[in-house]
C-alpha positions in Angstrom: -13.1 -25.5 -11.8 -14.4 -22.5 -13.7 -11.9 -19.7 -13.4 -13.1 -16.6 -11.8 -13.7 -13.8 -14.3 -10.9 -11.3 -14.5 -12.1 -7.7 -14.0 -11.7 -6.2 -17.4 -9.3 -3.2 -17.8 -11.8 -0.6 -18.7 -11.3 2.2 -21.2 -11.2 4.7 -18.3 -8.2 2.9 -16.8 -6.6 2.9 -20.3 -7.2 6.6 -20.5 -5.5 7.2 -17.1 -2.5 5.0 -18.1 -2.0 6.9 -21.4 -2.2 10.2 -19.5 0.5 9.0 -17.0 2.6 7.7 -19.9 2.4 11.0 -21.7 3.3 13.0 -18.6 6.3 10.8 -17.8 7.6 10.7 -21.4 7.3 14.4 -21.8 9.1 14.9 -18.5 11.9 12.5 -19.5 12.3 14.2 -23.0 12.4 17.6 -21.4 15.0 16.5 -18.9 17.1 15.0 -21.7 17.0 18.2 -23.7 17.8 20.5 -20.7 20.6 18.2 -19.6 22.1 18.1 -23.1 22.0 21.9 -23.4 23.8 22.2 -20.1 26.5 19.8 -21.2 27.0 21.8 -24.4 27.2 25.0 -22.4 29.8 23.5 -20.1 31.9 22.3 -22.9 31.7 25.7 -24.6 33.0 27.4 -21.5 35.9 24.9 -21.2 36.9 25.3 -24.9 36.4 28.9 -26.0 38.1 28.2 -29.3 35.3 25.9 -30.3 32.5 28.2 -29.1 31.1 28.6 -32.7 30.8 24.8 -33.1 29.3 24.4 -29.7 26.7 27.1 -30.5 25.7 25.2 -33.6 25.4 22.0 -31.5 23.3 24.0 -29.0 20.9 25.2 -31.7 20.6 21.7 -33.2 20.0 20.1 -29.8 17.4 22.7 -28.9 15.5 22.5 -32.2 15.5 18.7 -32.3 14.5 18.5 -28.6 11.5 20.8 -29.2 10.5 18.8 -32.2 10.7 15.6 -30.3 8.6 17.0 -27.4 6.1 18.4 -29.9 5.7 15.0 -31.6 5.2 13.3 -28.3 2.7 15.8 -27.2 0.8 15.6 -30.5 0.8 11.7 -30.5 -0.2 11.5 -26.9 -3.0 14.1 -27.2 -4.3 12.3 -30.3 -4.4 9.0 -28.4 -6.2 10.6 -25.4 -8.8 12.1 -27.7 -9.4 8.8 -29.5 -9.8 7.0 -26.1 -12.2 9.7 -24.9 -14.3 9.3 -28.0 -14.2 5.5 -27.5 -15.3 5.8 -23.9 -18.2 8.0 -24.9 -19.2 5.7 -27.7 -19.1 2.7 -25.3 -21.4 4.6 -22.9 -23.8 5.3 -25.6 -23.9 1.7 -26.7 -24.6 0.6 -23.1 -27.5 3.1 -22.9 -28.8 1.8 -26.2 -28.7 -1.9 -25.1 -30.3 -1.0 -21.8 -33.1 0.9 -23.6 -33.5 -1.7 -26.3 -33.8 -4.6 -24.0 -36.2 -2.8 -21.7 -38.4 -1.8 -24.6 -38.5 -5.4 -25.9 -39.1 -7.1 -22.5 -42.5 -5.4 -22.1 -44.2 -6.8 -25.3 -42.4 -10.1 -24.8 -43.8 -10.4 -21.3 -47.3 -9.7 -22.7 -46.8 -12.3 -25.4 -45.8 -14.9 -22.8 -48.8 -14.0 -20.6 -51.2 -14.5 -23.6 -49.5 -17.9 -24.4 -50.1 -19.0 -20.8 -53.8 -18.0 -21.1 -54.0 -20.0 -24.4 -52.4 -23.0 -22.7 -55.1 -23.0 -20.1 -58.0 -22.5 -22.6 -57.0 -24.8 -25.4 -57.5 -28.5 -25.7 -54.7 -30.7 -24.3 -53.8 -31.9 -27.8 -52.9 -28.3 -28.8 -50.9 -27.7 -25.6 -47.5 -28.9 -27.0 -47.5 -26.1 -29.5 -48.4 -23.5 -26.9 -45.7 -25.0 -24.6 -43.1 -24.5 -27.3 -44.3 -20.9 -27.7 -43.8 -20.4 -24.0 -40.3 -22.0 -24.1 -39.4 -19.7 -27.0 -40.7 -16.6 -25.2 -38.8 -17.6 -22.1 -35.6 -18.1 -24.1 -35.9 -14.7 -25.7 -36.4 -13.1 -22.3 -33.3 -14.9 -21.1 -31.3 -13.7 -24.1 -32.4 -10.1 -23.5 -31.4 -10.4 -19.8 -28.0 -11.8 -20.8 -27.5 -9.0 -23.3 -28.4 -6.4 -20.7 -26.0 -7.9 -18.1 -23.3 -8.2 -20.6 -23.6 -4.6 -21.8 -23.7 -3.3 -18.2 -21.2 -5.7 -16.7 -19.2 -2.9 -15.0 -22.3 -1.0 -13.7 -21.9 -0.1 -10.0 -25.6 -0.2 -9.5 -26.1 -3.6 -11.1 -26.2 -5.7 -7.9 -28.7 -5.2 -5.1 -28.3 -7.8 -2.3 -31.4 -9.0 -0.4 -32.6 -12.0 1.4 -34.0 -14.5 -1.2 -35.7 -17.9 -0.6 -34.3 -20.5 -3.0 -37.5 -22.4 -3.0 -39.6 -19.4 -4.0 -37.1 -18.5 -6.7 -37.0 -22.0 -8.1 -40.8 -22.1 -8.3 -40.7 -18.9 -10.3 -38.0 -20.2 -12.6 -39.8 -23.6 -13.0 -42.7 -22.0 -14.8 -40.4 -20.9 -17.6 -39.6 -24.5 -18.6 -43.0 -26.4 -18.9 -41.4 -29.4 -20.6 -38.7 -29.9 -18.0 -38.8 -31.4 -14.5 -37.1 -29.1 -12.0 -36.6 -30.8 -8.6 -35.4 -29.1 -5.4 -34.2 -30.8 -2.3 -34.0 -28.4 0.7 -34.6 -24.8 1.5 -32.3 -21.9 2.4 -32.2 -18.1 2.3 -29.3 -16.5 0.5 -28.0 -13.0 0.2 -28.2 -12.2 -3.5 -29.6 -10.0 -6.2 -33.0 -11.4 -7.2 -32.7 -10.6 -10.9 -29.1 -11.9 -11.2 -29.9 -15.1 -9.2 -32.9 -15.8 -11.4 -30.9 -15.2 -14.5 -28.2 -17.7 -13.2 -30.7 -20.4 -12.7 -32.4 -19.8 -16.0 -29.0 -20.0 -17.8 -28.0 -23.2 -16.2 -31.3 -24.9 -16.8 -31.4 -23.6 -20.4 -28.0 -25.0 -21.0 -29.1 -28.4 -19.7 -32.3 -28.3 -21.7 -31.0 -27.1 -25.0 -27.4 -28.3 -25.2 -27.7 -31.4 -23.0 -31.2 -32.6 -24.1 -32.0 -33.0 -20.4 -35.5 -33.8 -19.3 -34.9 -33.5 -15.5 -32.8 -31.1 -13.4 -32.3 -31.5 -9.7 -31.1 -29.0 -7.2 -29.9 -30.0 -3.7 -28.9 -27.6 -0.9 -26.1 -27.9 1.7 -24.5 -25.6 4.2 -20.7 -25.2 4.4 -18.6 -22.5 6.1 -21.5 -20.0 6.3 -22.2 -20.5 2.6 -25.1 -22.1 0.9 -24.0 -24.6 -1.8 -26.5 -25.6 -4.5 -25.6 -28.8 -6.4 -26.9 -28.6 -9.9 -27.4 -32.0 -11.7 -29.2 -33.0 -14.9 -29.8 -36.2 -16.8 -28.5 -34.8 -20.1 -25.9 -36.1 -22.5 -23.1 -34.2 -20.7 -20.4 -31.8 -21.8 -18.3 -32.4 -24.9 -15.4 -30.0 -25.3 -12.4 -28.5 -23.6 -13.1 -28.3 -19.8 -10.3 -25.7 -19.5 -12.3 -23.3 -21.7 -15.6 -23.7 -19.9 -17.1 -20.3 -19.2 -14.9 -18.5 -21.8 -17.0 -15.9 -23.5 -17.9 -16.6 -27.2 -16.0 -19.9 -27.2 -17.9 -22.6 -29.0 -16.8 -26.2 -28.1 -18.9 -28.0 -30.7 -21.3 -27.1 -33.5 -24.3 -27.5 -31.2 -22.8 -25.7 -28.2 -23.7 -22.2 -27.2 -21.6 -19.1 -27.2 -20.6 -19.4 -23.6 -22.4 -16.2 -22.5 -24.7 -18.1 -20.1 -21.9 -19.7 -18.0 -19.7 -16.6 -18.3 -22.4 -14.4 -16.9 -23.4 -16.9 -14.3 -19.8 -17.1 -13.0 -19.4 -13.3 -13.2 -22.6 -12.6 -11.3 -22.0 -15.2 -8.6 -18.5 -13.7 -8.0 -20.1 -10.2 -7.8 -22.5 -11.5 -5.1 -19.7 -13.1 -3.1 -20.3 -16.7 -4.4 -18.6 -19.2 -6.7 -19.4 -21.5 -9.6 -17.3 -24.6 -10.2 -17.5 -27.9 -12.1 -18.4 -30.8 -9.9 -16.4 -33.4 -11.8 -17.3 -35.7 -14.6 -20.4 -37.8 -14.6 -23.9 -37.8 -16.1 -25.1 -34.5 -17.5 -23.1 -31.4 -16.7 -22.7 -31.2 -12.9 -22.1 -27.8 -11.3 -21.9 -26.5 -7.8 -22.7 -22.9 -7.0 -22.5 -21.0 -3.7 -23.9 -17.8 -2.2 -23.6 -16.3 1.3 -26.3 -17.4 3.7 -28.5 -14.7 5.1 -27.1 -13.3 8.4 -23.5 -14.4 7.7 -22.2 -11.4 5.8 
């Protein structure tokens, strides 16, 4: 089973933890200094003959305590400032990736549309080259979507649930893989984010096509406990690597395997939408089962 993605401890959480640590440490250091000064004062009252020595101890404890508190305050404040700058830099990077991918998707979509027109107008003998151009354009679009999802993985407005027909969505995704047979058995309506669900299907089909050399992908639908389960099967060469590391981000199992972004994002997005992604055991190709809530059961 693919492990559910752990919610990353964000930099804002780290900022709050550092602030709490700094407050508690300063409070403890202040209590230690005040308690020590009181103890020296009590000893000085009990032994008047040693009053001069206790006054020296009092001054030393006071000066060292202030220096200790000042160092803690300086170090904690510096750490908070650095974390604040890192949070701001991360937000700027997210905005950059969002703008960058958005700006690239428009000309890429235009290129793909022109390639589709060429495929319809050219002779059949030239179609394979245009088909490869269409596949490359679709692959670039998928990589841009993955980069955007990865950059905004913690965005609160990323998921918009709506009723989606699996059949309609599969038909839409099928056009991105002209050299691959994509079969669907059954129909259902699920509660999901259209863009996220489409990205999940594209990633799974892309993995089967590129890394498994599959020529056919089949999807079958079943209902179980108010959830829609989609069985994803392909006729590829299967998975070669560590099953325990499946879905781990940027983990390469072999020299021809991908970076793990597709499965990682698919798992992450399904969990965000109330679903699940799991391995369906060993066998031909790379069998997967994914689930989403059925419309009207939330």
